[in-house]
C-alpha positions as CSV (number, residue, x, y, z in Angstrom):
1,X,105.6,111.9,67.9
2,X,106.1,114.5,65.7
3,X,105.2,117.7,66.7
4,X,102.3,118.9,67.5
5,X,99.8,120.0,64.1
6,X,98.5,123.8,63.1
7,X,95.2,122.3,62.2
8,X,92.8,121.1,64.7
9,X,91.8,117.8,63.3
10,X,95.0,116.6,63.0
11,X,95.6,117.8,66.5
12,X,93.1,115.6,67.5
13,X,94.2,112.9,65.6
14,X,98.0,113.4,66.6
15,X,96.8,113.3,70.6
16,X,94.7,110.4,70.2
17,X,97.5,108.2,68.6
18,X,99.6,109.2,71.9
19,X,99.5,106.0,74.3
20,X,101.1,106.8,77.5
21,X,98.1,108.9,79.4
22,X,100.0,111.0,80.9
23,X,101.6,112.7,77.8
24,X,98.0,112.2,76.3
25,X,96.5,114.6,78.6
26,X,99.7,117.4,78.4
27,X,98.8,117.1,74.4
28,X,95.2,117.8,75.2
29,X,95.9,120.7,77.7
30,X,98.4,122.1,74.5
31,X,95.6,121.9,72.0
32,X,93.0,123.5,74.2
33,X,95.3,126.3,74.6
34,X,96.6,126.0,71.2
35,X,93.0,126.7,70.2
36,X,92.2,129.4,72.6
37,X,95.2,131.4,71.5
38,X,94.6,131.2,68.0
39,X,98.0,129.5,67.0
40,X,95.4,126.5,65.7
41,X,93.0,126.4,62.7
42,X,89.9,124.3,61.8
43,X,90.1,122.6,58.2
44,X,86.5,121.2,58.5
45,X,86.6,119.1,55.0
46,X,90.5,118.4,55.4
47,X,91.1,114.5,54.7
48,X,92.6,112.8,57.4
49,X,94.3,109.1,57.5
50,X,96.0,107.9,60.8
51,X,99.8,106.6,60.8
52,X,99.1,104.1,63.4
53,X,96.9,101.7,64.9
54,X,93.7,103.6,66.9
55,X,93.5,104.5,69.7
56,X,97.2,104.9,71.3
57,X,97.0,103.2,74.8
58,X,99.5,102.2,76.9
59,X,100.1,98.0,77.4
60,X,98.4,98.3,80.5
61,X,95.7,97.7,82.4
62,X,94.6,94.1,81.3
63,X,91.8,93.9,79.0
64,X,89.4,91.3,79.9
65,X,85.7,90.5,78.9
66,X,84.0,93.0,81.4
67,X,82.8,89.8,83.8
68,X,86.3,89.3,85.1
69,X,87.2,92.8,86.3
70,X,86.3,91.9,89.3
71,X,84.1,93.1,92.8
72,X,85.2,95.7,94.4
73,X,84.8,96.2,98.6
74,X,84.7,100.1,99.5
75,X,86.1,98.1,103.3
76,X,89.5,98.2,102.1
77,X,92.0,100.3,100.3
78,X,92.1,97.9,97.5
79,X,88.9,97.6,96.9
80,X,88.5,101.6,96.7
81,X,91.4,101.7,94.0
82,X,89.8,98.8,92.4
83,X,86.8,101.5,91.6
84,X,89.2,104.3,91.0
85,X,90.7,102.6,88.4
86,X,87.7,101.8,86.9
87,X,86.3,105.2,86.7
88,X,90.4,106.2,85.5
89,X,89.5,103.8,82.9
90,X,86.4,104.9,81.5
91,X,87.8,108.4,81.7
92,X,90.9,107.5,79.6
93,X,88.5,106.1,77.6
94,X,86.1,108.9,77.4
95,X,89.4,111.3,76.4
96,X,90.3,108.7,73.4
97,X,86.2,108.7,72.8
98,X,86.4,113.2,72.5
99,X,89.1,112.8,70.1
100,X,87.5,110.4,68.2
101,X,84.9,112.4,67.6
102,X,86.5,115.7,66.8
103,X,89.3,114.4,63.8
104,X,86.9,111.3,62.3
105,X,84.3,113.4,61.1
106,X,85.0,115.6,58.4
107,X,82.3,118.7,57.0
108,X,80.7,119.1,59.8
109,X,79.5,123.0,61.1
110,X,82.5,124.4,63.3
111,X,80.7,124.6,66.3
112,X,80.6,120.7,66.4
113,X,84.1,120.6,66.4
114,X,84.6,123.6,69.3
115,X,82.5,121.3,71.4
116,X,84.2,117.9,71.1
117,X,87.1,119.9,72.0
118,X,85.6,121.1,75.4
119,X,84.6,117.2,76.0
120,X,88.2,116.2,74.9
121,X,89.6,118.8,77.5
122,X,87.6,118.0,80.1
123,X,88.0,113.7,80.3
124,X,91.7,114.8,79.7
125,X,91.0,116.5,83.0
126,X,88.9,113.7,84.8
127,X,91.4,111.0,84.2
128,X,94.5,113.4,85.7
129,X,92.6,114.0,89.0
130,X,91.3,110.3,89.3
131,X,94.9,109.4,88.4
132,X,96.8,111.6,91.0
133,X,93.6,110.3,93.3
134,X,94.7,106.7,92.6
135,X,98.0,107.2,93.4
136,X,97.4,108.3,96.9
137,X,96.3,104.8,97.5
138,X,99.4,103.4,96.8
139,X,97.9,102.4,93.0
140,X,99.0,103.2,89.8
141,X,96.5,103.6,86.4
142,X,97.5,100.3,84.5
143,X,97.7,98.0,88.0
144,X,94.4,96.3,87.8
145,X,92.4,94.9,84.6
146,X,89.4,96.4,82.6
147,X,87.3,96.1,80.0
148,X,86.8,97.6,76.9
149,X,82.9,98.3,75.9
150,X,83.3,101.7,75.6
151,X,85.6,102.1,73.2
152,X,84.3,99.0,70.9
153,X,81.3,101.3,70.3
154,X,83.4,103.1,69.1
155,X,84.9,101.2,66.6
156,X,81.7,100.3,65.6
157,X,80.1,103.4,64.4
158,X,83.1,104.9,62.8
159,X,81.7,105.2,59.3
160,X,78.6,107.5,60.6
161,X,78.5,110.4,62.8
162,X,75.1,109.9,63.6
163,X,75.5,106.7,64.8
164,X,78.1,107.4,67.0
165,X,76.1,110.8,68.4
166,X,73.5,108.3,68.8
167,X,75.1,105.6,70.6
168,X,78.3,106.8,72.4
169,X,77.1,110.0,74.4
170,X,73.3,109.6,74.1
171,X,74.0,105.7,75.3
172,X,76.7,104.9,76.7
173,X,78.0,108.5,78.4
174,X,74.8,108.4,79.6
175,X,74.5,105.8,81.6
176,X,77.4,107.5,83.4
177,X,74.7,110.1,84.6
178,X,72.9,107.2,86.2
179,X,75.4,105.3,87.7
180,X,77.6,107.8,89.3
181,X,74.9,108.8,92.4
182,X,75.3,105.7,94.0
183,X,78.7,105.3,94.0
184,X,79.8,109.0,94.4
185,X,77.3,107.6,97.7
186,X,79.2,104.3,98.7
187,X,82.8,106.4,98.3
188,X,81.4,109.1,100.8
189,X,80.5,106.1,102.6
190,X,83.7,104.7,103.2
191,X,85.0,108.0,104.2
192,X,87.0,109.0,100.4
193,X,85.4,112.4,100.7
194,X,87.8,113.7,97.8
195,X,86.8,110.7,95.6
196,X,83.4,112.0,96.2
197,X,84.1,115.6,95.0
198,X,86.2,114.6,91.9
199,X,82.7,112.5,90.7
200,X,80.4,115.7,91.4
201,X,82.5,117.6,89.5
202,X,82.5,114.2,87.0
203,X,79.1,114.4,86.9
204,X,78.8,118.8,86.6
205,X,80.7,118.1,83.2
206,X,79.2,114.9,81.6
207,X,76.0,116.3,81.5
208,X,77.0,118.9,79.3
209,X,79.4,115.9,77.7
210,X,75.7,113.9,76.3
211,X,73.9,117.1,75.9
212,X,76.5,118.1,73.1
213,X,75.5,114.1,72.0
214,X,72.0,114.8,72.4
215,X,72.4,118.4,70.2
216,X,74.4,117.0,67.7
217,X,72.2,114.1,66.8
218,X,69.2,116.1,66.9
219,X,70.9,118.5,64.0
220,X,72.0,115.7,62.2
221,X,68.5,114.0,62.1
222,X,66.7,117.2,61.3
223,X,69.3,117.5,58.4
224,X,68.8,114.1,57.3
225,X,64.7,114.8,57.7
226,X,64.8,111.7,60.6
227,X,62.4,111.3,63.2
228,X,64.7,111.5,66.7
229,X,63.1,108.2,68.5
230,X,62.4,106.0,65.5
231,X,65.9,106.3,64.6
232,X,67.4,105.6,67.1
233,X,65.3,102.6,68.2
234,X,66.5,101.4,64.9
235,X,70.5,102.1,65.4
236,X,70.1,100.5,68.6
237,X,69.1,97.8,67.1
238,X,71.7,97.7,64.3
239,X,74.2,98.1,66.3
240,X,73.5,96.4,69.3
241,X,73.8,99.0,71.7
242,X,73.5,97.6,75.7
243,X,69.9,97.2,77.1
244,X,69.5,100.7,79.8
245,X,68.3,99.4,83.1
246,X,67.0,102.0,86.1
247,X,67.7,103.7,87.8
248,X,68.0,106.7,86.1
249,X,69.0,109.9,87.2
250,X,65.7,111.1,85.3
251,X,67.0,115.3,86.5
252,X,70.2,115.1,85.1
253,X,69.1,113.3,81.6
254,X,66.9,116.1,81.4
255,X,69.5,118.6,81.9
256,X,71.6,116.8,79.8
257,X,68.6,117.4,76.4
258,X,66.8,114.5,76.8
259,X,63.3,115.2,76.4
260,X,60.0,114.5,78.9
261,X,58.9,111.9,76.4
262,X,62.5,110.0,76.4
263,X,62.4,109.8,80.1
264,X,59.2,108.6,80.0
265,X,59.7,105.8,77.9
266,X,62.9,104.8,80.1
């Protein structure tokens, strides 16, 4: 990798292209620190071009269709490790999607980029915690197959920041708000209280991440003179977003900025 850039969006692209997970986590932390100390500026309108394939990621895990990932029994260490691995893979993809949202879309308000910097730093922390816990179970990130559904939607929405905000944070990431509590209960019941505690941290932070997506989606709809609910329905059809299925974490969704009407519509 070249020396770390001194402009935030270029730095995010630099981090996104990093293939090694541990190096990516460290690069994101360094970017966050550089911004916090004023060592890194922001050029909202800069034209950037990636110099390699996006995203940078390791040769493993093998990426397979979702139904081929395998079932996870909480009765065995391997089963718990498979679940932790699946969660770590989601968080690794979430690091990449936050970095992509940060670098890709020019001419947004400066607060937009600061928000996605925060998301990238928190997602990197989540991945690091899950990866470290996986090692205590005797496994490494990459030891099990994984699927790529989250990144596939990132790839579909590269041309429009409105579609990205609608269909990644407030659709796919919002599904995590619903999924985390039952997964946490399974891990706690299996006696893995450390993993359950990590999921508590992730749920707390993900509420904030979905709120960021909701807020910028609302901002963009207002800017473009669009009605949010009708626009979302049209985008979901156009981009083939997955159909949402319950049960839903209503409390978390309300905290994350979904309206009462949106929650009722679920």
